[in-house]
LUMLUMDO-85913 format. One record per residue (C-alpha): residue number from 1; z, y, x. Coordinates in pm, whole numbers, plus 50000, padded with zeros to 5 digits. Each point is the difference from the previous one (the first is absolute). Example, Ala and Ser with C-alpha at 12.3 -4.5 7.8 and 13.67 -1.06 7.14 Angstrom:
# LUMLUMDO-85913
seza;pz;py;px
1;50780;49550;51230
2;49934;50344;50137
# end
This chain:
# LUMLUMDO-85913
seza;pz;py;px
1;51094;51781;47859
2;50300;49799;50120
3;49861;49694;49818
4;49671;50036;50188
5;50179;50026;50335
6;50199;49685;49920
7;49679;49818;49904
8;49836;50113;50325
9;50293;49870;50206
10;49997;49666;49816
11;49621;49967;50036
12;50014;50094;50372
13;50266;49736;50066
14;49794;49748;49802
15;49699;50090;50215
16;50206;49945;50316
17;50130;49667;49867
18;49646;49884;49918
19;49877;50135;50333
20;50266;49783;50163
21;49882;49669;49856
22;49634;50108;50004
23;50014;50077;50373
24;50247;49733;50113
25;49699;49800;50115
26;49906;50271;50246
27;50301;49956;50220
28;50075;49627;49974
29;49673;49820;49916
30;49917;49915;50361
31;50350;49868;50078
32;50000;49785;49684
33;49650;49864;50059
34;50086;49891;50356
35;50337;49858;49882
36;50191;50225;50237
37;50220;50077;49700
38;50062;49819;49674
39;49891;50206;49697
40;50357;50076;49886
41;50107;50100;50352
42;49692;50221;50040
43;50054;50176;49668
44;50370;50064;50072
45;49913;50137;50345
46;49727;50222;49852
47;50231;50131;49725
48;50274;50099;50246
49;49763;50159;50251
50;49808;50185;49727
51;50328;50152;49881
52;50105;50100;50353
53;49659;50151;50069
54;50006;50198;49676
55;50337;50151;50092
56;49877;50118;50342
57;49728;50259;49935
58;49898;50260;49737
59;49700;50175;50160
60;49742;49810;49794
61;50192;50082;49681
62;49967;50372;50079
63;49623;49960;50042
64;49970;49822;49664
65;50211;50264;49824
66;49794;50299;50122
67;49670;49903;50167
68;49810;49851;49703
69;50079;50268;49745
70;50221;50307;49999
71;50288;49912;49764
72;50036;50364;49894
73;49642;50017;49869
74;50054;49716;49753
75;50067;50132;49651
76;50099;49656;49871
77;50124;49862;50331
78;50214;49719;49862
79;49722;49880;49771
80;49753;50003;50291
81;50235;49799;50220
82;50091;49753;49724
83;49630;49943;49923
84;49933;49938;50369
85;50281;49746;50024
86;49889;49811;49688
87;49646;49983;50137
88;50112;49876;50345
89;50234;49741;49848
90;49722;49870;49774
91;49756;49964;50291
92;50260;49832;50223
93;50085;49744;49732
94;49634;49933;49923
95;49907;49936;50365
96;50320;49799;50057
97;49914;49777;49701
98;49662;49919;50151
99;50142;49962;50352
100;49798;50289;50144
101;50172;50186;50287
102;49916;50349;49877
103;50166;50318;50124
104;50307;50138;49824
105;49948;50315;50207
106;49646;50051;49876
107;50118;49932;49646
108;50278;50258;49998
109;49809;50268;50193
110;49692;49958;49782
111;50221;50006;49690
112;50178;50323;50098
113;49666;50168;50070
114;49847;49875;49672
115;50293;50108;49784
116;50015;50341;50173
117;49627;50054;49947
118;50037;49912;49632
119;50285;50251;49971
120;49879;50300;50198
121;49647;49931;50126
122;49880;49997;50361
123;50220;50295;50092
124;50307;49776;49974
125;49921;49807;50317
126;50135;50107;50338
127;49671;49924;50177
128;50117;50029;50361
129;50293;49764;49946
130;49805;49769;49770
131;49714;49964;50250
132;50251;49929;50278
133;50142;49714;49795
134;49654;49864;49912
135;49899;50011;50366
136;50311;49800;50093
137;49925;49744;49729
138;49643;49957;50125
139;50064;50006;50376
140;50313;49781;50010
141;49829;49668;49910
142;49718;50073;50246
143;50262;50068;50269
144;50190;49684;49901
145;49685;49788;50033
146;49933;50144;50347
147;50362;49961;50116
148;50016;49643;49867
149;49681;49912;50185
150;50130;50151;50325
151;50351;49849;49976
152;49869;49650;49941
153;49737;50041;50274
154;50286;50080;50240
155;50196;49696;49876
156;49697;49776;50065
157;49979;50117;50361
158;50374;49983;50069
159;50056;49656;49844
160;49665;49831;50073
161;50159;49744;50233
162;50322;49952;49802
163;50099;49670;49842
164;49882;50025;49637
165;50292;49816;49837
166;50263;50191;50199
167;49824;50332;49941
168;49984;49941;49625
169;50370;49907;49990
170;50102;50313;50191
171;49780;50225;49788
172;50143;49843;49685
173;50345;50118;50110
174;49857;50339;50090
175;49851;50028;49651
176;50347;50025;49850
177;50053;50324;50195
178;49651;50138;49929
179;50030;49920;49628
180;50329;50193;49994
181;49838;50289;50186
182;49706;50009;49762
183;50229;49988;49695
184;50201;50288;50145
185;49684;50205;50060
186;49887;49925;49644
187;50325;50144;49868
188;49969;50315;50213
189;49670;50089;49831
190;49960;49834;49660
191;50340;50067;49845
192;49964;50371;50076
193;49716;50036;49750
194;50234;49961;49703
195;50254;50227;50174
196;49732;50267;50025
197;49901;49962;49635
198;50357;50039;49873
199;50051;50297;50233
200;49677;50155;49868
201;50128;49963;49643
202;50333;50160;50089
203;49826;50292;50175
204;49748;50060;49720
205;50284;50019;49747
206;50216;50235;50205
207;50270;49750;50095
208;49915;50038;50369
209;49864;50286;50208
210;49650;50005;50150
211;50116;49887;50346
212;50274;49762;49886
213;50070;49678;50187
214;49977;49665;49822
215;50343;49951;49834
216;50201;49708;50135
217;50033;49840;49656
218;49621;49999;49967
219;49959;49838;50342
220;50266;49737;49931
221;49869;49918;49651
222;49641;49959;50124
223;50108;49791;50299
224;50200;49773;49769
225;49712;49965;49754
226;49760;49914;50283
227;50242;49745;50146
228;50061;49834;49663
229;49628;49990;49927
230;49934;49842;50337
231;50258;49731;49926
232;49794;49890;49698
233;49698;49923;50220
234;49629;50011;49929
235;49869;49649;50053
236;49646;50054;49873
237;49936;50275;50255
238;50180;49805;50274
239;49740;49724;49955
240;49716;50251;50040
241;50137;50189;50300
242;50151;49694;50168
243;49716;49754;49967
244;49685;50123;49833
245;49904;50252;50270
246;50022;49756;50294
247;50198;49697;50116
248;50304;50159;50162
249;50184;49847;50296
250;50325;50140;50146
251;49823;50194;50278
252;49763;50153;49741
253;50296;50088;49779
254;50190;50177;50277
255;49691;50202;50095
256;49941;50099;49635
257;50367;50088;49941
258;50020;50218;50311
259;49676;50173;49899
260;50118;50074;49647
261;50342;50126;50111
262;49851;50226;50268
263;49748;50167;49769
264;50250;50043;49714
265;50267;50144;50233
266;49742;50242;50134
267;49918;50118;49650
268;50369;50036;49909
269;50057;50205;50317
270;49710;50227;49896
271;50146;50027;49646
272;49687;49860;49831
273;49995;49721;49741
274;49776;49704;50081
275;49922;49680;49819
276;50204;49721;50157
277;49769;49758;49817
278;49694;50147;50172
279;50166;50025;50338
280;50137;49647;50011
281;49692;49834;49849
282;49775;50193;50240
283;50223;49903;50292
284;49958;49633;49904
285;49623;50051;49975
286;49996;50157;50347
287;50201;49713;50146
288;49772;49750;49824
289;49684;50168;50128
290;50139;49991;50354
291;50106;49635;49967
292;49681;49864;49844
293;49759;50211;49799
294;49886;49709;49784
295;50361;49906;49929
296;50052;50307;49782
297;49931;49952;49630
298;49792;50311;49956
299;49948;49941;49625
300;50374;50050;49947
301;49986;50310;50221
302;49707;50131;49795
303;50190;49952;49673
304;50300;50182;50146
305;49779;50285;50124
306;49847;50048;49655
307;50349;50018;49850
308;50105;50255;50261
309;49699;50221;49921
310;50036;49993;49621
311;50379;50044;49984
312;50005;50379;50053
313;49743;50097;49732
314;50113;49738;49746
315;50368;50090;50032
316;49908;50370;49973
317;49809;49931;49679
318;50281;49792;49851
319;50252;50272;50089
320;49788;50266;49828
321;49989;49788;49682
322;50377;49943;50020
323;50054;50375;50040
324;49801;50085;49686
325;50189;49735;49799
326;50344;50108;50127
327;49913;50365;49938
328;49978;49920;49629
329;50368;49902;49997
330;50162;50236;50256
# end
């Protein structure tokens, strides 16, 4: 059993590391595409702020550890969690390879549900908590699109008579701060998913009580893994988020960054996991629609939407297969 716990911890940290470079694009793509920051500077800033954000909150981790499934109902809890992590890692690497900004959140939540269903059937799911998480995943990108549209509409009114060159220069400086803010918000939500998974494994195996807090070593290890992963960068996804949705100027980037940070912070405050990929991409779409509807590359948005929709069921199916294979050995 100890070997399984160790494997779960290693896999969870690997997931956080991969999540870091998979989702780096979310927080720095706009600042890189407008040349507010050089790529190396942007990645270093994102890595530091992701780490700081991950060390600040644990509410989302508690939701992950208890709201999807009840750890005490899982007969082979460690196998279920390990299968879920393998599935989520596989999907993240596959979508990263093809440069598709898919959701790490959808992947891990779908994987946990799929592995739990394979282990104990439909009774394993905590339906009230699970539905709350699904609602947050669905509503957050819609909210981000609306907020992005509104924020940029306000910017257009406020700065309609401003000198374009001077405005762009000032907003380019402002983007450094908004990129840092968005990276921080990313860390407050995304890194907690692996914290919650490790905590779930420790609870299901009796190492922690039912209402235990996330151990500090778990929080620190996950924050470090996320920060290191972010430092590697994810250039393929940066190209998609930073340029293939719309042509981003500094004022667009600031509006999109503020939108993403606001929605993600709101979710973290409510203790619900959201997809930073969905939120930030939808924020850019909202800004683009407000700026010039025809300027948005809707074919890229359509491809992203399809990936968002299929991630949950595909990752659940992969996790179920992984569970049955692992169950032969453990």
